[in-house]
C-alpha positions in Angstrom: -38.4 58.3 -2.4 -36.2 55.5 -3.7 -35.9 52.4 -1.7 -33.8 50.0 -3.6 -31.1 47.5 -1.9 -27.7 49.0 -3.9 -23.7 48.1 -3.7 -21.1 49.8 -5.6 -18.2 47.4 -6.7 -14.8 49.2 -6.8 -11.1 48.7 -6.9 -7.8 50.5 -6.0 -7.2 50.3 -9.7 -8.3 48.8 -13.2 -7.3 45.0 -13.7 -8.5 44.1 -10.0 -11.1 42.1 -11.1 -14.1 44.6 -10.8 -15.9 43.4 -14.1 -15.7 39.7 -12.8 -17.0 40.3 -9.5 -19.7 42.7 -10.3 -21.1 40.4 -13.2 -20.5 37.6 -11.1 -22.7 39.1 -8.3 -25.4 40.0 -10.8 -25.7 36.7 -12.0 -25.3 34.9 -8.7 -28.3 36.7 -7.2 -30.4 36.6 -10.4 -30.2 32.9 -10.0 -31.6 33.4 -7.0 -34.7 34.9 -8.5 -34.0 38.2 -7.6 -35.0 41.1 -10.2 -31.0 42.9 -10.2 -30.5 46.0 -12.0 -26.9 46.3 -13.8 -25.3 49.9 -13.5 -21.8 50.8 -14.9 -19.8 54.0 -13.8 -18.7 56.0 -16.7 -18.8 55.8 -20.5 -18.2 52.4 -21.1 -20.5 50.6 -23.4 -18.9 46.9 -23.2 -19.1 46.1 -19.5 -23.1 46.8 -19.5 -23.7 44.0 -22.0 -22.1 41.6 -19.8 -24.3 42.9 -17.3 -27.5 42.6 -19.3 -26.6 38.9 -20.3 -26.4 38.1 -16.2 -29.3 39.9 -15.3 -31.8 40.0 -18.1 -32.3 43.8 -17.9 -30.3 46.7 -19.7 -27.0 47.2 -18.6 -27.1 51.4 -17.8 -24.6 53.7 -17.5 -23.9 56.6 -14.7 -21.8 59.3 -16.3 -21.8 62.1 -13.9 -19.4 64.2 -16.6 -21.7 63.8 -19.4 -25.1 63.7 -17.7 -24.3 65.9 -14.6 -24.1 64.7 -11.0 -27.4 65.9 -10.2 -28.7 63.3 -12.8 -27.2 60.3 -11.1 -29.7 59.4 -8.7 -32.5 59.7 -11.1 -30.9 58.0 -13.6 -30.4 54.9 -11.2 -33.9 55.2 -10.0 -35.3 54.9 -13.3 -33.3 51.5 -14.0 -33.6 50.0 -10.5 -37.6 51.0 -10.5 -39.0 47.7 -9.5 -35.8 45.6 -8.4 -34.7 44.0 -5.4 -31.2 44.7 -6.1 -28.7 47.2 -7.9 -25.1 46.6 -8.4 -23.3 49.1 -9.9 -19.8 48.3 -11.3 -17.0 51.4 -11.0 -14.6 52.6 -13.2 -10.7 52.8 -13.2 -9.6 53.0 -9.4 -12.3 54.0 -6.6 -11.1 57.9 -6.4 -10.3 57.9 -10.5 -12.4 60.4 -12.0 -12.2 63.0 -14.9 -8.7 64.3 -15.7 -7.8 67.5 -13.6 -11.5 67.8 -12.4 -10.7 66.4 -8.7 -13.6 63.4 -8.0 -16.0 64.4 -11.0 -17.1 61.3 -12.5 -15.2 58.7 -10.1 -16.9 55.7 -8.8 -16.5 57.5 -5.1 -18.6 60.7 -6.0 -21.1 58.0 -7.6 -21.3 56.2 -4.5 -21.8 59.5 -2.3 -24.7 60.4 -4.6 -26.1 57.0 -4.8 -25.6 56.7 -1.0 -24.6 53.4 -1.8 -21.9 51.2 0.3 -18.9 50.1 -1.5 -17.4 46.7 -1.8 -13.6 47.0 -2.8 -12.2 44.1 -5.1 -8.5 44.1 -4.0 -6.3 41.9 -6.5 -4.4 40.2 -3.6 -2.0 37.9 -5.9 1.2 39.8 -4.9 0.7 40.6 -1.2 -0.1 39.5 2.3 -0.3 41.9 5.4 0.1 45.0 3.4 -3.8 44.4 2.1 -4.8 45.8 5.3 -3.0 49.0 4.7 -4.3 49.3 1.5 -7.7 49.0 2.4 -7.7 50.9 5.4 -6.2 53.8 3.2 -8.7 53.4 0.7 -11.5 53.6 3.4 -10.2 56.6 5.4 -9.3 58.9 2.4 -13.0 59.9 2.3 -15.1 59.1 5.1 -18.4 59.5 3.0 -17.5 56.9 1.0 -18.6 54.2 3.0 -16.6 50.8 2.2 -18.2 48.0 3.8 -16.1 45.2 3.1 -13.7 43.6 0.9 -13.8 41.1 -1.8 -10.3 39.6 -2.0 -9.2 38.6 -5.8 -6.8 36.3 -7.4 -5.8 34.3 -4.0 -3.5 31.5 -4.4 -3.8 29.4 -1.4 -5.4 28.2 1.5 -2.2 29.7 3.4 -2.6 32.8 1.5 -6.2 33.3 2.4 -5.3 32.9 5.9 -2.8 35.6 6.1 -4.9 38.2 3.8 -7.9 37.2 6.5 -5.4 37.9 9.5 -4.3 41.1 8.0 -8.1 42.4 7.6 -9.2 41.5 11.0 -6.9 44.4 12.2 -8.6 46.6 10.0 -11.8 46.5 11.0 -13.1 45.6 7.4 -14.9 42.4 6.7 -13.8 40.1 3.9 -17.0 39.7 2.1 -15.7 36.8 -0.5 -12.4 35.3 -1.7 -11.7 34.3 -5.3 -8.8 32.2 -6.5 -7.2 32.6 -9.3 -9.5 31.3 -12.3 -8.3 32.1 -16.1 -11.1 30.0 -17.3 -13.4 33.0 -16.4 -11.3 35.6 -18.4 -12.8 37.5 -21.2 -10.8 38.5 -24.7 -9.6 41.7 -24.9 -8.8 43.6 -27.8 -7.8 47.3 -28.8 -10.8 49.1 -27.1 -11.3 46.5 -24.3 -13.3 43.7 -23.7 -14.8 41.7 -26.6 -18.6 42.6 -26.9 -21.2 40.5 -25.9 -22.8 40.6 -29.2 -19.7 39.0 -30.8 -19.3 36.0 -28.8 -22.9 34.8 -28.0 -22.3 31.0 -26.9 -18.9 31.6 -25.4 -20.3 34.8 -23.3 -23.2 33.1 -21.9 -20.9 30.6 -20.7 -18.2 33.1 -19.3 -21.1 34.9 -17.3 -22.3 31.8 -16.1 -18.9 30.8 -14.8 -18.6 34.2 -13.1 -21.7 33.8 -11.7 -20.3 30.4 -10.0 -17.5 31.6 -8.9 -18.6 34.3 -7.0 -21.8 32.0 -5.5 -19.0 29.7 -4.1 -16.5 32.5 -2.8 -18.5 35.5 -1.6 -21.0 35.5 1.2 -24.1 36.4 -0.9 -26.1 37.1 2.6 -23.8 39.4 3.9 -23.6 41.2 0.9 -27.3 41.5 0.5 -27.4 42.6 4.2 -24.8 45.4 3.7 -27.3 46.2 0.2 -29.9 46.6 2.3 -28.2 49.3 4.9 -28.5 51.8 2.0 -30.8 54.5 2.9 -34.0 55.8 0.7 -32.8 58.2 -2.0 -34.8 61.5 -1.8 -35.2 61.8 -5.4 -37.5 61.0 -8.5 -36.6 58.5 -10.9 -35.7 60.0 -14.3 -38.3 59.8 -17.2 -38.2 59.9 -20.8 -41.3 61.9 -21.7 -41.1 64.2 -24.1 -44.9 64.5 -25.1 -44.9 63.8 -28.6 -48.0 64.8 -31.2 -50.3 62.4 -31.4 -50.1 62.0 -35.1 -46.2 61.5 -35.3 -44.6 58.0 -35.4 -42.0 58.0 -37.6 -39.7 54.9 -38.1 -36.1 55.7 -37.0 -33.6 52.9 -38.0 -30.9 51.9 -35.3 -28.0 50.1 -36.1 -27.4 46.9 -34.1 -25.8 43.5 -34.6 -21.8 42.6 -33.6 -20.2 45.7 -35.7 -22.5 48.5 -33.7 -22.9 47.3 -30.0 -22.1 51.0 -28.6 -25.8 52.4 -27.2 -27.0 54.1 -24.3 -30.6 52.3 -23.3 -31.9 55.5 -23.0 -31.5 56.6 -26.3 -34.2 54.1 -27.9 -36.3 55.3 -24.8 -36.3 59.0 -25.7 -36.7 58.4 -29.5 -40.0 56.6 -28.4 -40.9 59.1 -26.1 -40.8 61.7 -28.8 -42.9 59.7 -31.0 -40.7 57.5 -33.1 -40.9 53.7 -33.9 -37.5 52.6 -32.9 -36.4 49.7 -35.6 -33.1 48.1 -34.8 -31.3 46.4 -38.1 -28.1 44.6 -38.5 -25.6 46.1 -41.1 -23.8 43.1 -41.3 -26.9 40.6 -42.6 -29.7 43.3 -43.4 -29.7 44.3 -47.2 -32.6 46.8 -46.6 -33.2 49.9 -44.2 -36.2 48.8 -42.1 -39.6 49.7 -44.2 -40.8 53.2 -44.1 -37.5 54.5 -42.4 -37.5 58.2 -42.1 -34.4 58.9 -40.1 -31.7 56.5 -38.7 -29.0 56.7 -35.7 -25.8 54.9 -36.2 -23.8 54.6 -32.8 -20.5 53.1 -32.2 -18.9 50.0 -31.9 -16.3 48.2 -34.3 -16.7 48.6 -37.8 -13.3 48.4 -38.2 -13.2 44.4 -37.1 -16.1 44.1 -39.9 -14.8 46.0 -42.4 -14.9 43.5 -45.3 -18.8 42.2 -44.3 -19.9 45.8 -43.7 -18.5 46.5 -47.5 -19.8 43.3 -49.1 -23.1 44.7 -48.4 -23.3 46.6 -51.1 -27.3 47.0 -51.1 -27.3 48.4 -47.5 -24.5 50.7 -48.2 -26.3 52.2 -51.3 -29.5 52.5 -49.2 -28.2 54.4 -46.6 -26.6 56.6 -48.9 -29.7 57.4 -50.7 -31.5 58.1 -47.2 -28.7 60.6 -46.5 -29.2 62.2 -49.8 -32.6 62.5 -49.3 -32.1 64.8 -46.5 -33.4 62.7 -43.9 -32.1 63.0 -40.1 -28.8 60.5 -40.0 -27.4 60.7 -36.2 -23.7 58.7 -36.5 -21.1 58.5 -33.6 -17.7 57.0 -33.7 -18.0 54.1 -35.5 -21.3 55.0 -37.6 -18.9 58.1 -38.8 -16.6 55.4 -40.3 -19.5 53.6 -41.7 -20.8 56.9 -43.6 -17.0 57.5 -45.0 -15.8 56.6 -48.3 -14.1 53.9 -47.4 -12.3 52.4 -44.1 -8.9 50.9 -44.7 -9.5 50.9 -48.0 -12.6 49.1 -48.5 -15.7 51.3 -49.7 -18.4 52.2 -47.2 -21.6 54.5 -47.5 -19.8 56.9 -49.3 -22.0 59.8 -47.4 -19.2 61.9 -46.4 -15.7 62.9 -48.4 -13.4 61.1 -46.1 -11.5 58.2 -45.5 -10.7 56.4 -42.3 -8.1 54.1 -41.2 -6.6 52.2 -38.0 -4.1 54.0 -36.0 -1.7 53.0 -33.3 -2.6 55.7 -31.3 -5.6 55.6 -28.9 -7.6 58.8 -28.5 -9.6 58.5 -25.2 -11.3 61.2 -23.1 -14.1 63.3 -21.9 -14.6 66.5 -24.0 -16.6 70.0 -24.1 -18.4 70.6 -27.2 -20.8 73.4 -28.8 -22.8 72.4 -31.7 -21.1 74.9 -34.8 -24.0 74.6 -36.8 -27.8 73.7 -37.0 -28.3 70.1 -37.2 -30.7 67.4 -36.9 -29.6 67.4 -33.4 -29.5 70.5 -32.4 -29.4 74.1 -33.1 -25.8 76.1 -33.0 -24.4 77.0 -29.9 -25.8 73.8 -27.9 -23.1 73.1 -25.3 -23.0 69.6 -24.7 -20.2 66.9 -22.9 -19.2 63.9 -24.5 -16.4 61.2 -24.9 -13.9 60.0 -27.2 -13.0 56.5 -27.6 -11.2 55.4 -30.8 -7.9 53.5 -32.7 -9.1 55.2 -36.0 -8.2 58.3 -37.9 -10.6 60.2 -40.3 -9.1 62.6 -43.1 -10.3 65.0 -43.1 -11.3 65.1 -39.8 -14.0 67.8 -40.2 -16.4 68.9 -42.9 -16.9 72.1 -44.5 -19.7 72.6 -41.9 -18.4 71.1 -38.7 -20.6 69.1 -36.3 -18.7 70.2 -32.7 -16.4 72.7 -31.5 -14.3 70.7 -28.7 -12.8 72.8 -25.8 -11.0 69.9 -24.2 -8.2 69.5 -23.9 -7.5 71.2 -27.0 -9.6 73.7 -28.8 -10.1 72.3 -32.3 -13.5 71.4 -34.5 -14.6 67.6 -35.2 -17.2 65.6 -37.3 -19.5 66.6 -40.3 -23.0 68.4 -40.7 -24.9 68.5 -44.1 -27.9 67.8 -45.6 -29.8 66.3 -42.5 -26.5 64.3 -41.5 -25.1 64.9 -38.2 -21.6 62.3 -37.9 -18.8 62.7 -35.4 -16.1 60.6 -33.2 -18.2 62.5 -30.3 -20.2 60.0 -28.0 -22.9 61.6 -26.1 -25.7 61.1 -24.0 -29.2 62.2 -24.7 -30.3 62.0 -21.0 -28.5 64.8 -20.6 -30.1 66.7 -23.4 -33.4 65.5 -23.9 -34.2 67.9 -26.8 -31.8 66.1 -29.2 -33.9 63.2 -29.7 -37.1 65.4 -29.7 -35.3 67.1 -32.6 -34.2 64.2 -34.4 -37.7 63.1 -34.6 -39.5 66.2 -35.5 -37.1 66.4 -38.6 -37.9 63.2 -40.0 -41.1 64.9 -41.0 -39.3 67.7 -42.0 
């Protein structure tokens, strides 16, 4: 049984203030000395960075599309083990999920799978009495979703607050917090959402501290903790990254990090370690060499387009990456990693591993994908089926090599990515917890 007090922070729509409230709650409870476990519904990589800063623990994702509903409670239990409280930030609106697939991957579905009470964050900036109708509608839409109260965000004045509270008294939903407009807490955004923590450093620390103070002053933390403790035990065992490696296996797998490559799921490094690898993080912006003894390479997502000049200027590392790939060592690259391996990005030389050129685009490519491995690679055998997510504003020409990485089946049929020698490079982000054999195969190929 899993017994961890927990809350899900949701909203009627994006832009209501979920990230501010969720991150602020994490920071406020952590400041009380509690061990707080941070979680995010969906494939988002950026919000968990702020969560980690608020709690001092890895931000973890709960994605029912990529990992399957059956893994939500075990993954949650894995991340929340030993914690006093877990806070789960939702995605989009409470009932919004994978396009055309009902409640799948929605905050509502995850809240039910975790048997967790929901705190509804409402942007009250342009309403008064109507807030009660809105809250009542969300609370009654699905009786299996337990909305335990409301936090009112962007409240203009004492008079405005009084009107909102009076209306919500009639709905029966308690007001658990009231936050006034506070632009100083805002976090900057750009083409793919918030600017990641790794790029803001001291500014991000100040922003998270401000969120925590704002929530501490405006919310009833005792009432929220009482609500969190009302969550029943989960009859699930925690997920474990146990892959039983051979004792003699200990290859070094270099993992790209730093401001340019911030998109990573915590479970990936855990799975690589469990499969017998020594994970060594390096920063392609500054490190001119791969970590000593590198036998494999993982380059995840991020913003290489923002750091194109710096990545291109680090010629010694680009050459080292190209030499490693040419040697046949396993190289797994997703999205930003795919661009880094290309011949050029926006006209600037990259690693030149792939005969392809990348450029920024006005078009956002976004959505879940169903994929099947086209050929044997360092990650999977041909025919392996996985689910993933695309999220980028770049175009790669050509989009697939002579041997593509994936055949995609949603929303349209196409092939994508590159498999050559030990390289598996693709725009598709995947979550290895759904297919732990991916990590084992990558580690085993280090000695092939």
